[in-house]
N, C-alpha and C positions, 0 to 999 in steps of 0.2 A: 519546554518543547511544545510546539503547536502543530496540529494537523486539523485541517478543516474538511468536512464532508459537505458537498452540496446537498440540497434537498433530495435530488434524484438518487445520489449515491447512498444517502442514509436510508431512504425508502427501500432500495434494492438490498442493501446489507441487512436491514431489519427483516426482510422477507426470507433471506437465506438463514438467518438465525432462528426464525420461527419454524422454518421447514426442516431444520436438522432433527435427527432422530432423538438426540439427547436433550432433554429440556432443563439442563442444569442452569441454575440462576446465575452462576458465576461466568458463564460463557460469554465470549465476545469475539471481535475480529482482530486477528494478529496481522499487523501491517509491518513489513520489513523490507530489507534490502539484502541481496546476496550477490556474490561474484557471479558474473555471467552476462549473457546478452551480447548484442553486437557492439555496445558502447562501453562495457566493463562492469556496470552494476545493473541488476534487474530488480524490479519491484516484486514483492511477494504479498499475497493477501489470502488469508485462510481463516476458517472458523476454528477457534480454540476453546477448550472447555474451561480454562482458568488461566490467569496470568502466571507466568513463571517468576521465580525469585529474581528480583532486580529489574523486572519490567516496569516501564512507565505506563500507567493506566490513566486514560482520559475518557471523557464521556462527550459524545457528539449527539445531541438530541437523545434518542433512546438506544443508541448503540455504544457499547463499551469498546474501546480500542486498546490493544496491548502492543507495545513497541519495546523491543529489546534495546539495551543501552548502546550497543554497537551501531544499530541502525538509526537511532534517534538523531544524531547530528546531521545525517544525510537526509532526513525526512522533516527537519524543523522548518515549518512554514509551508509545507506541501498542501495543495488543495486537490482533493480526490473528487472527480465527477463521474457520472455514469452517462454514457451516450448510447443511443440506439438508432441505427440507421440501416439502410439497405446494404451497404458495403461492409460496415463494421459496427459491432456493438461491444460494449464492455467498459471497464473502469479506465479512466484517463487521469494521469497524474500531472499536475502543474507544479514543478519543483524549482523554487528560487535558488537552490544549491547546485543545480545542474549547470555545468559549463557547456555541455553538448548533449544532444539526444539523438537517438536513431530515428529512422523514418517511421517505424511502427509505434513509437511512443512508449514502448515497454522497457526500454533500458536507457541509461544515461551515464555521463561522465561527470565527475566532480573534481575537476582540476587534476593536479599531478598525482593525487592519491588513488586514482582509479586503477583497478586491475586491467589487464589486457583483455580487450573484447574479442568475441568470436564472430566472424563475418556472418551476415544473414545468408541463409541458403535459398 
């Protein structure tokens, strides 16, 4: 399983980890997928104190990534970037497994296995 962080994304995630209250050495960034969003799946990204049993743990520069086994096939090959602009700022996912994405870029479809999406409001 492969996830790539751009230099900007790694820098931003490293800053979040350093700024979190708990200075646990095991902590990292949990990247995942959950049902939801306007296309069916939505990306999740959070600080986590340690990997869960069964997680795939990878290292990108100085950032540890935790991925649950259910999300792993949907995230294999994804590139995470961080963009900052006047109209929008945040993490952007480029996912080779996505067969369709929504306009906001926060959710995607992965063929016929995607759950039903929720229209954007």
